[in-house]
mmCIF file of the N, C-alpha and C atoms, coordinates in Angstrom:
data_MODEL
# 
_entry.id   MODEL 
# 
loop_
_atom_site.group_PDB 
_atom_site.id 
_atom_site.type_symbol 
_atom_site.label_atom_id 
_atom_site.label_alt_id 
_atom_site.label_comp_id 
_atom_site.label_asym_id 
_atom_site.label_entity_id 
_atom_site.label_seq_id 
_atom_site.pdbx_PDB_ins_code 
_atom_site.Cartn_x 
_atom_site.Cartn_y 
_atom_site.Cartn_z 
_atom_site.occupancy 
_atom_site.B_iso_or_equiv 
_atom_site.pdbx_formal_charge 
_atom_site.auth_seq_id 
_atom_site.auth_comp_id 
_atom_site.auth_asym_id 
_atom_site.auth_atom_id 
_atom_site.pdbx_PDB_model_num 
ATOM 1   N N  . MET A 1 1  ? 3.969   14.869  -8.792  1.00 0.00 ? 1  MET A N  1 
ATOM 2   C CA . MET A 1 1  ? 2.993   13.808  -8.628  1.00 0.00 ? 1  MET A CA 1 
ATOM 3   C C  . MET A 1 1  ? 1.837   14.263  -7.749  1.00 0.00 ? 1  MET A C  1 
ATOM 4   N N  . ASN A 1 2  ? 2.108   14.841  -6.594  1.00 0.00 ? 2  ASN A N  1 
ATOM 5   C CA . ASN A 1 2  ? 1.032   15.197  -5.672  1.00 0.00 ? 2  ASN A CA 1 
ATOM 6   C C  . ASN A 1 2  ? 0.069   16.229  -6.228  1.00 0.00 ? 2  ASN A C  1 
ATOM 7   N N  . ARG A 1 3  ? 0.592   17.279  -6.827  1.00 0.00 ? 3  ARG A N  1 
ATOM 8   C CA . ARG A 1 3  ? -0.269  18.372  -7.255  1.00 0.00 ? 3  ARG A CA 1 
ATOM 9   C C  . ARG A 1 3  ? -1.286  17.903  -8.290  1.00 0.00 ? 3  ARG A C  1 
ATOM 10  N N  . VAL A 1 4  ? -0.849  17.143  -9.276  1.00 0.00 ? 4  VAL A N  1 
ATOM 11  C CA . VAL A 1 4  ? -1.757  16.707  -10.343 1.00 0.00 ? 4  VAL A CA 1 
ATOM 12  C C  . VAL A 1 4  ? -2.785  15.728  -9.827  1.00 0.00 ? 4  VAL A C  1 
ATOM 13  N N  . ASP A 1 5  ? -2.358  14.709  -9.066  1.00 0.00 ? 5  ASP A N  1 
ATOM 14  C CA . ASP A 1 5  ? -3.339  13.718  -8.606  1.00 0.00 ? 5  ASP A CA 1 
ATOM 15  C C  . ASP A 1 5  ? -4.356  14.349  -7.674  1.00 0.00 ? 5  ASP A C  1 
ATOM 16  N N  . ARG A 1 6  ? -3.889  15.225  -6.802  1.00 0.00 ? 6  ARG A N  1 
ATOM 17  C CA . ARG A 1 6  ? -4.814  15.842  -5.851  1.00 0.00 ? 6  ARG A CA 1 
ATOM 18  C C  . ARG A 1 6  ? -5.793  16.762  -6.592  1.00 0.00 ? 6  ARG A C  1 
ATOM 19  N N  . ALA A 1 7  ? -5.316  17.482  -7.571  1.00 0.00 ? 7  ALA A N  1 
ATOM 20  C CA . ALA A 1 7  ? -6.192  18.373  -8.339  1.00 0.00 ? 7  ALA A CA 1 
ATOM 21  C C  . ALA A 1 7  ? -7.261  17.582  -9.082  1.00 0.00 ? 7  ALA A C  1 
ATOM 22  N N  . LEU A 1 8  ? -6.923  16.381  -9.506  1.00 0.00 ? 8  LEU A N  1 
ATOM 23  C CA . LEU A 1 8  ? -7.875  15.533  -10.219 1.00 0.00 ? 8  LEU A CA 1 
ATOM 24  C C  . LEU A 1 8  ? -8.682  14.648  -9.286  1.00 0.00 ? 8  LEU A C  1 
ATOM 25  N N  . GLY A 1 9  ? -8.381  14.697  -7.997  1.00 0.00 ? 9  GLY A N  1 
ATOM 26  C CA . GLY A 1 9  ? -9.084  13.864  -7.034  1.00 0.00 ? 9  GLY A CA 1 
ATOM 27  C C  . GLY A 1 9  ? -8.669  12.406  -7.096  1.00 0.00 ? 9  GLY A C  1 
ATOM 28  N N  . LEU A 1 10 ? -7.451  12.128  -7.556  1.00 0.00 ? 10 LEU A N  1 
ATOM 29  C CA . LEU A 1 10 ? -6.978  10.752  -7.692  1.00 0.00 ? 10 LEU A CA 1 
ATOM 30  C C  . LEU A 1 10 ? -6.038  10.399  -6.551  1.00 0.00 ? 10 LEU A C  1 
ATOM 31  N N  . GLY A 1 11 ? -6.023  9.128   -6.204  1.00 0.00 ? 11 GLY A N  1 
ATOM 32  C CA . GLY A 1 11 ? -5.060  8.612   -5.245  1.00 0.00 ? 11 GLY A CA 1 
ATOM 33  C C  . GLY A 1 11 ? -3.997  7.835   -5.997  1.00 0.00 ? 11 GLY A C  1 
ATOM 34  N N  . VAL A 1 12 ? -2.912  7.538   -5.321  1.00 0.00 ? 12 VAL A N  1 
ATOM 35  C CA . VAL A 1 12 ? -1.821  6.790   -5.928  1.00 0.00 ? 12 VAL A CA 1 
ATOM 36  C C  . VAL A 1 12 ? -1.655  5.487   -5.160  1.00 0.00 ? 12 VAL A C  1 
ATOM 37  N N  . VAL A 1 13 ? -1.636  4.362   -5.890  1.00 0.00 ? 13 VAL A N  1 
ATOM 38  C CA . VAL A 1 13 ? -1.470  3.040   -5.300  1.00 0.00 ? 13 VAL A CA 1 
ATOM 39  C C  . VAL A 1 13 ? -0.153  2.457   -5.777  1.00 0.00 ? 13 VAL A C  1 
ATOM 40  N N  . ALA A 1 14 ? 0.679   2.017   -4.833  1.00 0.00 ? 14 ALA A N  1 
ATOM 41  C CA . ALA A 1 14 ? 1.935   1.344   -5.177  1.00 0.00 ? 14 ALA A CA 1 
ATOM 42  C C  . ALA A 1 14 ? 1.738   -0.156  -4.998  1.00 0.00 ? 14 ALA A C  1 
ATOM 43  N N  . GLU A 1 15 ? 2.019   -0.896  -6.031  1.00 0.00 ? 15 GLU A N  1 
ATOM 44  C CA . GLU A 1 15 ? 1.875   -2.349  -6.010  1.00 0.00 ? 15 GLU A CA 1 
ATOM 45  C C  . GLU A 1 15 ? 3.264   -2.986  -5.988  1.00 0.00 ? 15 GLU A C  1 
ATOM 46  N N  . GLY A 1 16 ? 3.405   -4.077  -5.257  1.00 0.00 ? 16 GLY A N  1 
ATOM 47  C CA . GLY A 1 16 ? 4.668   -4.798  -5.228  1.00 0.00 ? 16 GLY A CA 1 
ATOM 48  C C  . GLY A 1 16 ? 5.677   -4.237  -4.251  1.00 0.00 ? 16 GLY A C  1 
ATOM 49  N N  . VAL A 1 17 ? 5.214   -3.585  -3.207  1.00 0.00 ? 17 VAL A N  1 
ATOM 50  C CA . VAL A 1 17 ? 6.120   -3.009  -2.203  1.00 0.00 ? 17 VAL A CA 1 
ATOM 51  C C  . VAL A 1 17 ? 6.648   -4.154  -1.329  1.00 0.00 ? 17 VAL A C  1 
ATOM 52  N N  . GLU A 1 18 ? 7.958   -4.347  -1.353  1.00 0.00 ? 18 GLU A N  1 
ATOM 53  C CA . GLU A 1 18 ? 8.551   -5.478  -0.642  1.00 0.00 ? 18 GLU A CA 1 
ATOM 54  C C  . GLU A 1 18 ? 9.470   -5.083  0.507   1.00 0.00 ? 18 GLU A C  1 
ATOM 55  N N  . THR A 1 19 ? 9.945   -3.856  0.542   1.00 0.00 ? 19 THR A N  1 
ATOM 56  C CA . THR A 1 19 ? 10.861  -3.451  1.608   1.00 0.00 ? 19 THR A CA 1 
ATOM 57  C C  . THR A 1 19 ? 10.380  -2.162  2.271   1.00 0.00 ? 19 THR A C  1 
ATOM 58  N N  . GLN A 1 20 ? 10.840  -1.957  3.489   1.00 0.00 ? 20 GLN A N  1 
ATOM 59  C CA . GLN A 1 20 ? 10.496  -0.726  4.213   1.00 0.00 ? 20 GLN A CA 1 
ATOM 60  C C  . GLN A 1 20 ? 11.064  0.487   3.489   1.00 0.00 ? 20 GLN A C  1 
ATOM 61  N N  . ALA A 1 21 ? 12.237  0.339   2.897   1.00 0.00 ? 21 ALA A N  1 
ATOM 62  C CA . ALA A 1 21 ? 12.851  1.455   2.161   1.00 0.00 ? 21 ALA A CA 1 
ATOM 63  C C  . ALA A 1 21 ? 11.981  1.858   0.971   1.00 0.00 ? 21 ALA A C  1 
ATOM 64  N N  . GLN A 1 22 ? 11.429  0.880   0.259   1.00 0.00 ? 22 GLN A N  1 
ATOM 65  C CA . GLN A 1 22 ? 10.525  1.202   -0.854  1.00 0.00 ? 22 GLN A CA 1 
ATOM 66  C C  . GLN A 1 22 ? 9.295   1.935   -0.336  1.00 0.00 ? 22 GLN A C  1 
ATOM 67  N N  . HIS A 1 23 ? 8.728   1.426   0.742   1.00 0.00 ? 23 HIS A N  1 
ATOM 68  C CA . HIS A 1 23 ? 7.541   2.045   1.333   1.00 0.00 ? 23 HIS A CA 1 
ATOM 69  C C  . HIS A 1 23 ? 7.821   3.491   1.723   1.00 0.00 ? 23 HIS A C  1 
ATOM 70  N N  . ASP A 1 24 ? 8.951   3.705   2.404   1.00 0.00 ? 24 ASP A N  1 
ATOM 71  C CA . ASP A 1 24 ? 9.284   5.047   2.874   1.00 0.00 ? 24 ASP A CA 1 
ATOM 72  C C  . ASP A 1 24 ? 9.477   6.019   1.715   1.00 0.00 ? 24 ASP A C  1 
ATOM 73  N N  . GLN A 1 25 ? 10.158  5.584   0.670   1.00 0.00 ? 25 GLN A N  1 
ATOM 74  C CA . GLN A 1 25 ? 10.386  6.462   -0.477  1.00 0.00 ? 25 GLN A CA 1 
ATOM 75  C C  . GLN A 1 25 ? 9.083   6.773   -1.200  1.00 0.00 ? 25 GLN A C  1 
ATOM 76  N N  . LEU A 1 26 ? 8.263   5.772   -1.415  1.00 0.00 ? 26 LEU A N  1 
ATOM 77  C CA . LEU A 1 26 ? 6.973   5.991   -2.078  1.00 0.00 ? 26 LEU A CA 1 
ATOM 78  C C  . LEU A 1 26 ? 6.089   6.927   -1.263  1.00 0.00 ? 26 LEU A C  1 
ATOM 79  N N  . GLN A 1 27 ? 6.112   6.765   0.041   1.00 0.00 ? 27 GLN A N  1 
ATOM 80  C CA . GLN A 1 27 ? 5.335   7.647   0.916   1.00 0.00 ? 27 GLN A CA 1 
ATOM 81  C C  . GLN A 1 27 ? 5.847   9.081   0.812   1.00 0.00 ? 27 GLN A C  1 
ATOM 82  N N  . ALA A 1 28 ? 7.154   9.248   0.766   1.00 0.00 ? 28 ALA A N  1 
ATOM 83  C CA . ALA A 1 28 ? 7.742   10.584  0.617   1.00 0.00 ? 28 ALA A CA 1 
ATOM 84  C C  . ALA A 1 28 ? 7.332   11.225  -0.704  1.00 0.00 ? 28 ALA A C  1 
ATOM 85  N N  . TRP A 1 29 ? 7.125   10.401  -1.726  1.00 0.00 ? 29 TRP A N  1 
ATOM 86  C CA . TRP A 1 29 ? 6.689   10.908  -3.035  1.00 0.00 ? 29 TRP A CA 1 
ATOM 87  C C  . TRP A 1 29 ? 5.186   11.157  -3.096  1.00 0.00 ? 29 TRP A C  1 
ATOM 88  N N  . GLY A 1 30 ? 4.461   10.850  -2.008  1.00 0.00 ? 30 GLY A N  1 
ATOM 89  C CA . GLY A 1 30 ? 3.039   11.154  -1.956  1.00 0.00 ? 30 GLY A CA 1 
ATOM 90  C C  . GLY A 1 30 ? 2.118   9.996   -2.259  1.00 0.00 ? 30 GLY A C  1 
ATOM 91  N N  . CYS A 1 31 ? 2.637   8.788   -2.252  1.00 0.00 ? 31 CYS A N  1 
ATOM 92  C CA . CYS A 1 31 ? 1.805   7.617   -2.510  1.00 0.00 ? 31 CYS A CA 1 
ATOM 93  C C  . CYS A 1 31 ? 0.818   7.443   -1.353  1.00 0.00 ? 31 CYS A C  1 
ATOM 94  N N  . ASP A 1 32 ? -0.415  7.066   -1.680  1.00 0.00 ? 32 ASP A N  1 
ATOM 95  C CA . ASP A 1 32 ? -1.476  6.973   -0.681  1.00 0.00 ? 32 ASP A CA 1 
ATOM 96  C C  . ASP A 1 32 ? -1.705  5.569   -0.143  1.00 0.00 ? 32 ASP A C  1 
ATOM 97  N N  . ILE A 1 33 ? -1.615  4.575   -1.008  1.00 0.00 ? 33 ILE A N  1 
ATOM 98  C CA . ILE A 1 33 ? -1.985  3.204   -0.659  1.00 0.00 ? 33 ILE A CA 1 
ATOM 99  C C  . ILE A 1 33 ? -0.878  2.273   -1.125  1.00 0.00 ? 33 ILE A C  1 
ATOM 100 N N  . PHE A 1 34 ? -0.599  1.249   -0.308  1.00 0.00 ? 34 PHE A N  1 
ATOM 101 C CA . PHE A 1 34 ? 0.475   0.316   -0.609  1.00 0.00 ? 34 PHE A CA 1 
ATOM 102 C C  . PHE A 1 34 ? -0.052  -1.104  -0.566  1.00 0.00 ? 34 PHE A C  1 
ATOM 103 N N  . GLN A 1 35 ? 0.486   -1.936  -1.431  1.00 0.00 ? 35 GLN A N  1 
ATOM 104 C CA . GLN A 1 35 ? 0.215   -3.366  -1.331  1.00 0.00 ? 35 GLN A CA 1 
ATOM 105 C C  . GLN A 1 35 ? 1.475   -4.108  -1.736  1.00 0.00 ? 35 GLN A C  1 
ATOM 106 N N  . GLY A 1 36 ? 1.642   -5.271  -1.166  1.00 0.00 ? 36 GLY A N  1 
ATOM 107 C CA . GLY A 1 36 ? 2.812   -6.063  -1.476  1.00 0.00 ? 36 GLY A CA 1 
ATOM 108 C C  . GLY A 1 36 ? 3.228   -6.924  -0.299  1.00 0.00 ? 36 GLY A C  1 
ATOM 109 N N  . PHE A 1 37 ? 4.294   -7.687  -0.498  1.00 0.00 ? 37 PHE A N  1 
ATOM 110 C CA . PHE A 1 37 ? 4.752   -8.635  0.516   1.00 0.00 ? 37 PHE A CA 1 
ATOM 111 C C  . PHE A 1 37 ? 5.168   -7.962  1.814   1.00 0.00 ? 37 PHE A C  1 
ATOM 112 N N  . LEU A 1 38 ? 5.551   -6.694  1.783   1.00 0.00 ? 38 LEU A N  1 
ATOM 113 C CA . LEU A 1 38 ? 5.910   -6.006  3.018   1.00 0.00 ? 38 LEU A CA 1 
ATOM 114 C C  . LEU A 1 38 ? 4.730   -6.004  3.984   1.00 0.00 ? 38 LEU A C  1 
ATOM 115 N N  . LEU A 1 39 ? 3.535   -5.870  3.459   1.00 0.00 ? 39 LEU A N  1 
ATOM 116 C CA . LEU A 1 39 ? 2.343   -5.746  4.291   1.00 0.00 ? 39 LEU A CA 1 
ATOM 117 C C  . LEU A 1 39 ? 1.665   -7.076  4.575   1.00 0.00 ? 39 LEU A C  1 
ATOM 118 N N  . ALA A 1 40 ? 1.650   -7.972  3.590   1.00 0.00 ? 40 ALA A N  1 
ATOM 119 C CA . ALA A 1 40 ? 1.025   -9.282  3.788   1.00 0.00 ? 40 ALA A CA 1 
ATOM 120 C C  . ALA A 1 40 ? 1.346   -10.197 2.611   1.00 0.00 ? 40 ALA A C  1 
ATOM 121 N N  . ARG A 1 41 ? 1.502   -11.451 2.912   1.00 0.00 ? 41 ARG A N  1 
ATOM 122 C CA . ARG A 1 41 ? 1.679   -12.476 1.884   1.00 0.00 ? 41 ARG A CA 1 
ATOM 123 C C  . ARG A 1 41 ? 0.303   -12.929 1.408   1.00 0.00 ? 41 ARG A C  1 
ATOM 124 N N  . PRO A 1 42 ? 0.222   -13.499 0.230   1.00 0.00 ? 42 PRO A N  1 
ATOM 125 C CA . PRO A 1 42 ? -1.059  -14.060 -0.220  1.00 0.00 ? 42 PRO A CA 1 
ATOM 126 C C  . PRO A 1 42 ? -1.572  -15.074 0.809   1.00 0.00 ? 42 PRO A C  1 
ATOM 127 N N  . MET A 1 43 ? -2.881  -15.102 0.985   1.00 0.00 ? 43 MET A N  1 
ATOM 128 C CA . MET A 1 43 ? -3.468  -16.011 1.967   1.00 0.00 ? 43 MET A CA 1 
ATOM 129 C C  . MET A 1 43 ? -4.819  -16.501 1.496   1.00 0.00 ? 43 MET A C  1 
ATOM 130 N N  . PRO A 1 44 ? -5.249  -17.630 2.009   1.00 0.00 ? 44 PRO A N  1 
ATOM 131 C CA . PRO A 1 44 ? -6.586  -18.107 1.650   1.00 0.00 ? 44 PRO A CA 1 
ATOM 132 C C  . PRO A 1 44 ? -7.655  -17.208 2.272   1.00 0.00 ? 44 PRO A C  1 
ATOM 133 N N  . LEU A 1 45 ? -8.793  -17.178 1.665   1.00 0.00 ? 45 LEU A N  1 
ATOM 134 C CA . LEU A 1 45 ? -9.901  -16.360 2.159   1.00 0.00 ? 45 LEU A CA 1 
ATOM 135 C C  . LEU A 1 45 ? -10.229 -16.695 3.606   1.00 0.00 ? 45 LEU A C  1 
ATOM 136 N N  . SER A 1 46 ? -10.113 -17.946 3.974   1.00 0.00 ? 46 SER A N  1 
ATOM 137 C CA . SER A 1 46 ? -10.438 -18.367 5.339   1.00 0.00 ? 46 SER A CA 1 
ATOM 138 C C  . SER A 1 46 ? -9.533  -17.712 6.385   1.00 0.00 ? 46 SER A C  1 
ATOM 139 N N  . ALA A 1 47 ? -8.349  -17.269 6.012   1.00 0.00 ? 47 ALA A N  1 
ATOM 140 C CA . ALA A 1 47 ? -7.428  -16.635 6.955   1.00 0.00 ? 47 ALA A CA 1 
ATOM 141 C C  . ALA A 1 47 ? -7.593  -15.117 6.998   1.00 0.00 ? 47 ALA A C  1 
ATOM 142 N N  . LEU A 1 48 ? -8.340  -14.542 6.081   1.00 0.00 ? 48 LEU A N  1 
ATOM 143 C CA . LEU A 1 48 ? -8.456  -13.098 5.976   1.00 0.00 ? 48 LEU A CA 1 
ATOM 144 C C  . LEU A 1 48 ? -9.092  -12.452 7.207   1.00 0.00 ? 48 LEU A C  1 
ATOM 145 N N  . SER A 1 49 ? -10.156 -13.022 7.721   1.00 0.00 ? 49 SER A N  1 
ATOM 146 C CA . SER A 1 49 ? -10.838 -12.436 8.897   1.00 0.00 ? 49 SER A CA 1 
ATOM 147 C C  . SER A 1 49 ? -9.900  -12.333 10.090  1.00 0.00 ? 49 SER A C  1 
ATOM 148 N N  . GLU A 1 50 ? -9.139  -13.390 10.345  1.00 0.00 ? 50 GLU A N  1 
ATOM 149 C CA . GLU A 1 50 ? -8.194  -13.355 11.460  1.00 0.00 ? 50 GLU A CA 1 
ATOM 150 C C  . GLU A 1 50 ? -7.100  -12.330 11.228  1.00 0.00 ? 50 GLU A C  1 
ATOM 151 N N  . PHE A 1 51 ? -6.606  -12.260 9.995   1.00 0.00 ? 51 PHE A N  1 
ATOM 152 C CA . PHE A 1 51 ? -5.574  -11.284 9.656   1.00 0.00 ? 51 PHE A CA 1 
ATOM 153 C C  . PHE A 1 51 ? -6.061  -9.866  9.930   1.00 0.00 ? 51 PHE A C  1 
ATOM 154 N N  . ILE A 1 52 ? -7.257  -9.553  9.477   1.00 0.00 ? 52 ILE A N  1 
ATOM 155 C CA . ILE A 1 52 ? -7.822  -8.213  9.675   1.00 0.00 ? 52 ILE A CA 1 
ATOM 156 C C  . ILE A 1 52 ? -8.034  -7.934  11.164  1.00 0.00 ? 52 ILE A C  1 
ATOM 157 N N  . ALA A 1 53 ? -8.505  -8.914  11.887  1.00 0.00 ? 53 ALA A N  1 
ATOM 158 C CA . ALA A 1 53 ? -8.788  -8.727  13.324  1.00 0.00 ? 53 ALA A CA 1 
ATOM 159 C C  . ALA A 1 53 ? -7.515  -8.466  14.124  1.00 0.00 ? 53 ALA A C  1 
ATOM 160 N N  . THR A 1 54 ? -6.394  -8.998  13.681  1.00 0.00 ? 54 THR A N  1 
ATOM 161 C CA . THR A 1 54 ? -5.142  -8.832  14.429  1.00 0.00 ? 54 THR A CA 1 
ATOM 162 C C  . THR A 1 54 ? -4.345  -7.622  13.993  1.00 0.00 ? 54 THR A C  1 
ATOM 163 N N  . ARG A 1 55 ? -4.816  -6.881  13.033  1.00 0.00 ? 55 ARG A N  1 
ATOM 164 C CA . ARG A 1 55 ? -4.095  -5.688  12.550  1.00 0.00 ? 55 ARG A CA 1 
ATOM 165 C C  . ARG A 1 55 ? -4.511  -4.476  13.281  1.00 0.00 ? 55 ARG A C  1 
# 
């Protein structure tokens, strides 16, 4: 996975990451970006600024 994506200049995004174990395994496989309930639940736009400020 790493050699091909890096040679092409591509990143890898994992969607639906819900547990730390999933995150750790995906990271070990070379995943670059994560999204899912592990990192944040869906929220209204009005709450986004506060969420970002506290991270």
